[in-house]
C-alpha positions as CSV (number, residue, x, y, z in Angstrom):
1,M,2.6,-23.5,-3.5
2,E,2.6,-19.9,-4.7
3,R,2.4,-17.2,-2.0
4,Y,-0.8,-15.7,-3.1
5,M,-2.5,-19.1,-2.9
6,M,-1.2,-19.6,0.7
7,I,-2.6,-16.3,1.7
8,L,-6.0,-16.8,0.0
9,K,-6.3,-20.2,1.8
10,S,-5.3,-18.7,5.2
11,I,-8.4,-16.5,4.7
12,K,-10.8,-19.2,3.6
13,R,-10.2,-22.7,2.5
14,M,-11.0,-23.3,-1.0
15,N,-12.5,-26.4,-3.2
16,P,-10.4,-27.8,-6.0
17,E,-12.3,-26.1,-8.6
18,L,-11.7,-22.7,-7.4
19,E,-7.9,-23.4,-6.9
20,Q,-7.7,-24.6,-10.5
21,A,-9.5,-21.5,-12.0
22,L,-6.8,-19.4,-10.0
23,R,-3.9,-21.6,-11.1
24,A,-5.0,-21.6,-14.7
25,N,-5.6,-17.8,-15.0
26,V,-3.3,-15.9,-12.5
27,Y,0.1,-14.9,-13.8
28,P,3.1,-13.2,-12.4
29,V,4.4,-9.7,-13.3
30,H,7.9,-8.6,-12.7
31,L,8.9,-5.0,-12.3
32,R,12.2,-3.3,-12.1
33,K,12.9,-0.6,-9.6
34,D,11.2,2.6,-10.6
35,E,8.9,0.9,-13.1
36,V,5.3,2.2,-13.0
37,L,2.6,-0.4,-12.3
38,Q,-0.2,2.1,-12.8
39,S,-0.1,5.8,-14.1
40,P,-1.9,8.5,-12.3
41,G,-5.3,8.8,-13.5
42,T,-5.8,5.3,-15.0
43,L,-7.3,2.3,-13.8
44,N,-5.6,-1.2,-14.7
45,N,-8.9,-3.2,-13.5
46,N,-6.5,-5.8,-11.9
47,L,-6.1,-7.3,-8.4
48,Y,-2.5,-7.7,-7.6
49,F,-0.8,-9.8,-4.7
50,I,2.8,-8.6,-3.9
51,E,5.0,-11.6,-3.6
52,K,8.2,-9.4,-3.3
53,G,9.0,-5.8,-3.2
54,L,7.7,-2.4,-2.2
55,F,5.4,-0.1,-3.9
56,H,4.6,3.7,-3.7
57,Y,1.2,5.1,-4.3
58,F,1.6,8.7,-5.5
59,G,-0.4,11.5,-7.2
60,Y,0.3,15.0,-8.3
61,Q,-0.8,18.2,-6.7
62,Q,0.0,21.5,-8.8
63,S,2.8,19.4,-10.5
64,H,4.4,18.2,-7.2
65,K,4.5,14.4,-6.7
66,M,2.8,13.6,-3.6
67,T,3.2,10.4,-1.6
68,L,-0.4,8.6,-0.7
69,A,0.7,5.2,0.6
70,F,2.9,2.2,0.5
71,R,2.3,-1.4,-0.1
72,W,4.8,-4.4,0.5
73,E,4.9,-8.3,0.6
74,D,1.7,-10.3,1.3
75,Q,-0.6,-7.4,0.7
76,F,-2.9,-6.7,-2.2
77,I,-3.1,-4.0,-4.7
78,I,-6.6,-3.1,-5.8
79,T,-7.1,-1.3,-9.1
80,L,-10.5,-2.9,-10.0
81,K,-13.5,-1.3,-11.6
82,E,-15.5,-3.6,-9.4
83,V,-14.3,-1.2,-6.6
84,Y,-13.6,2.2,-8.2
85,G,-16.3,2.2,-10.8
86,D,-16.2,2.1,-14.9
87,K,-15.8,5.8,-15.7
88,T,-12.9,7.2,-13.9
89,G,-10.0,5.4,-11.9
90,P,-8.4,6.5,-8.8
91,C,-5.7,9.2,-9.0
92,D,-3.1,6.9,-7.6
93,G,-0.1,6.1,-9.6
94,I,1.6,3.0,-8.5
95,E,5.4,2.4,-8.8
96,A,7.8,-0.2,-7.7
97,L,10.7,1.2,-5.1
98,E,12.5,-2.1,-5.3
99,D,12.8,-5.0,-7.9
100,S,9.4,-6.7,-7.4
101,T,7.1,-9.5,-8.2
102,V,3.3,-9.2,-8.1
103,W,0.7,-11.9,-9.1
104,C,-2.0,-10.6,-11.2
105,I,-5.8,-11.5,-11.2
106,A,-7.5,-9.7,-14.0
107,G,-10.7,-7.7,-13.3
108,D,-12.8,-9.9,-15.4
109,L,-11.7,-12.9,-13.7
110,S,-12.2,-11.4,-10.3
111,E,-15.8,-10.6,-11.2
112,E,-16.2,-14.1,-12.6
113,L,-14.7,-15.8,-9.4
114,I,-16.9,-13.5,-7.2
115,E,-20.0,-14.6,-8.8
116,K,-19.3,-18.2,-9.1
117,Y,-17.6,-19.1,-5.9
118,P,-18.9,-17.8,-2.3
119,R,-15.3,-18.7,-1.0
120,F,-13.7,-16.3,-3.2
121,C,-16.3,-13.7,-2.4
122,F,-15.5,-14.1,1.2
123,Q,-11.7,-13.9,0.4
124,F,-12.4,-10.7,-1.7
125,R,-14.3,-9.1,1.2
126,E,-11.5,-9.9,3.5
127,I,-9.1,-8.2,1.0
128,L,-11.3,-5.2,1.0
129,D,-11.5,-5.1,4.8
130,R,-7.6,-5.2,4.9
131,E,-7.4,-2.3,2.4
132,L,-9.7,-0.2,4.5
133,V,-7.4,-0.8,7.6
134,A,-4.4,0.2,5.5
135,V,-6.1,3.5,4.4
136,R,-7.1,4.4,8.0
137,N,-3.5,3.5,9.2
138,V,-1.7,5.7,6.5
139,Y,-4.2,8.6,7.3
140,R,-3.0,8.6,11.0
141,C,0.6,9.0,9.5
142,S,-0.1,11.7,7.2
143,H,-2.4,14.4,8.7
144,P,-1.0,17.8,7.4
145,A,-1.0,19.2,11.0
146,G,0.0,16.0,12.5
147,G,3.4,16.9,13.3
148,L,5.5,14.3,15.2
149,E,2.2,12.2,15.9
150,N,2.4,11.3,12.3
151,L,5.9,9.9,12.9
152,K,4.7,8.2,16.1
153,N,2.0,6.5,14.1
154,L,4.4,5.4,11.4
155,R,6.7,3.9,13.7
156,S,4.0,1.9,15.5
157,R,1.9,0.9,12.6
158,F,4.6,0.5,9.9
159,P,7.8,-0.2,11.8
160,L,9.7,-1.8,8.8
161,L,9.1,1.2,6.5
162,A,11.1,3.8,8.5
163,H,14.4,2.5,7.1
164,R,13.2,0.9,4.0
165,V,11.4,3.6,2.1
166,P,13.5,6.4,0.7
167,L,13.5,9.4,3.0
168,H,12.0,12.1,0.9
169,Y,8.9,9.9,0.5
170,L,8.4,9.5,4.2
171,A,8.9,13.3,4.7
172,N,6.3,13.8,2.0
173,L,3.8,11.5,3.7
174,T,4.3,12.6,7.3
175,S,4.8,16.5,6.4
176,I,8.0,16.4,8.5
177,P,10.9,18.3,7.0
178,E,13.6,15.9,5.6
179,K,16.4,16.8,7.7
180,K,14.4,16.9,10.8
181,L,12.9,13.4,10.0
182,K,16.4,12.0,9.4
183,H,17.6,13.1,12.8
184,L,14.3,11.9,14.5
185,L,14.6,8.4,12.7
186,D,18.2,8.1,13.7
187,S,17.4,9.0,17.3
188,R,16.2,6.9,20.0
189,I,14.9,9.7,22.2
190,E,11.1,9.8,23.0
191,L,9.2,12.0,20.5
192,H,7.1,15.0,21.8
193,T,3.9,15.9,19.9
194,D,5.3,19.1,18.2
195,L,8.3,19.9,16.0
196,K,9.2,23.2,17.8
197,R,12.1,23.3,20.1
198,R,11.4,23.8,23.8
199,R,12.7,26.7,25.2
200,R,14.7,26.2,28.5
201,G,13.1,28.3,31.5
202,R,14.6,31.3,32.9
203,H,16.3,31.0,36.4
């Protein structure tokens, strides 16, 4: 059984008609490392399930590439008009950081399934809830003045990312200088809440 089907069924069991509608219309997309799934300022109007790989959400601020989030196996990528509206898409560009495979549920199909099948509607609401949790978690890792608290949250909420994501993307997300971040990630010492060195007291 395809992994996306297993995850959907773990959210809510589905009847044979819904399962057949998914199997007949959902298709895999293979991306090579550094290939763009969605360009900034566009909206693909698809719902993707990541079977394999790691994805980087990014945008541009004054021509500087900014890291916004990451997604990886067993998570969904939402680029739906149903969520973001018809006129303008999110600013997020989405690129593969590894050779990756996603399953694509087209936006029109998603809308049809939501209207026709209450079970898929329940599954879709759960996907949106998980997305909201992911957004909240990444915010706790990326506060501009968060300092080492950002890294603490990254380690606790996304422990597998610290040594999987290229360092410069993590530095950009956490607002911690790259050299300092490398030292901290390689270190097992307890982190304090600011980046400044503590002065030794005078004796």
